[in-house]
N, C-alpha and C positions, 0 to 999 in steps of 0.2 A: 955621182953629182946631179944627173939630169933624173935619176930616180929619187933623192932627195927633195929637188926643186918640184916633181910631180904631186910625190905626197905631200910636201906643205900647201902647193896649190888646190888638191883635193880637201885635204882637211880646211882651208880657207874658206873655200867652195860652199862646206857643210855648214859651217860657223856662218855666213853669210843666211844659208837657208834658215838657219835656226833662229836669226835676230829678226828678219822680214818674217816667219812665220808667227813671231813674239809680238811685233809690233804691229802687225796688223790684226793680229787676234783673231784666234781661229772660233769659226760660229759652229763649231761640229755640235752636234745635239746627241745628250745620251741615247741610246737607246738599247733595247733590252737583250741585245746580244753583245755588250759590253759590260753592262752591270746584271745580274739575273731580275734584282728586285729594287728598282731606284726609288720606289717610295720608303723604301726600311732604310736604304745606304746612304749616308750622306757625307761620305767619306771624300778623298780626292779619287778623280777619274784619270784615266790615260785618255786622252781625246785622239780621234783617229789620226790627226795629224801628228800627232806627238808620235804615235806609233811608226806612221809611215818615215818619218825621218830618221829614227833610229833603224828601221829595215832599212832604207836608203843607204845608210851608212856603209852597212854591211855589205851592200852589192860592190864594193871595191875589191873583195876578195873573191878572186877565183873558183874557188871550191863553194861558196855559198849558191844556194839556188833560189831558196824562198823562205817565207818564217811568216807565220800566223801566230799575232798576240789578243788573248783573252782576258778580260777581266770579270769576276764575280766579287764585287765588294772589295776586300783587301787580299785576294790572291789573284795571282795573275799567273797565267799557262804561255810558257813560249813553246812555239813548236817548229823545228827547223829541219829544212832538208837540204842535204848539199852532196856534191859530188863526191863519191866516196873513193879513197886510195886503193892502191891495189892489195896493201898490205892491212890488214884489219887494226892492228895496234896504230898504224899512221892515219887511220880513218877516224879513232876513237879521240887522237890527238888533236886532229883539225875540228872536231864535234864540239871536243870539250873548248877549245878555244876559240871558235867563232859563237858559241851560245855565250859564254863568256863574257866576249865584246859586246855581242847584243844585247844582255842584260845591263851593260856598264852604260852603251847609249841611251837603252830605254830610260834609266835610272837619270841619265844626264837631262833629257830631253821632258823628262816626266815630271810627275809630282812628288814621287820618290825624293829621299835626299839626293844629293850626287857624290859621284862616287871618291873618295878622299883622297886615291891614290890610283897604285897597281892591283890593289885588292879593290873588290866590287863594294865592301863596306855594307851598314846596317843601314837599316831604313823601315817605311811603314808597312812594307808590303811582304807576303809569302811568295817564292815563286816555285813554280814547277817547270823544270825543263826537260824537252825529249826532241833527240835530234836523230834524223833517219836519212837513209841514202834516198838516191833517187828513186832505187827499187822496192822501195817501203820496207828495206829491211832496218830495224832497229839499231843505232849503234850507240847510244848514250842516252842515261835519263839521270836527272839531278833534283835536289830541290835546297834551296834556298831560304831558309827561316829569316823572318824580320829581324830576328836578334843577332843573326849570323853574318861573317863578313864574307864569306864566299860559299859558291854552289858546293855541295855535297853529294857527289856522284854515288 
């Protein structure tokens, strides 16, 4: 019971953060590290505040250490660092779960189409995902094309 209330409280807190960010309007500017050539790209941009909200939402998972999100036009790269489990299979399962959750959060907070349900869903961007352990060992890599509903590992 207490765990359910805690999860509900965390979800409510994240929702409030999103509402505040949207209501206040972020003044994040587009920089060249977000889009390679802003002059030639006029599509939707993942603002820094959107990225930070998605990453912050994942910090509730104790295996999650850090993530970076980079956008070049309609291609988005997510790089996650996690605390790997003792078994390689458990680490891969955790890596894929956390990457999927981060991508769902990014789609929810960003300009891409919201995830329709438990699947990530199609959208306007192609995503490349890489997950490594804290020691730098690559544990999972995947791609999600804009017309695909899931990450292909």
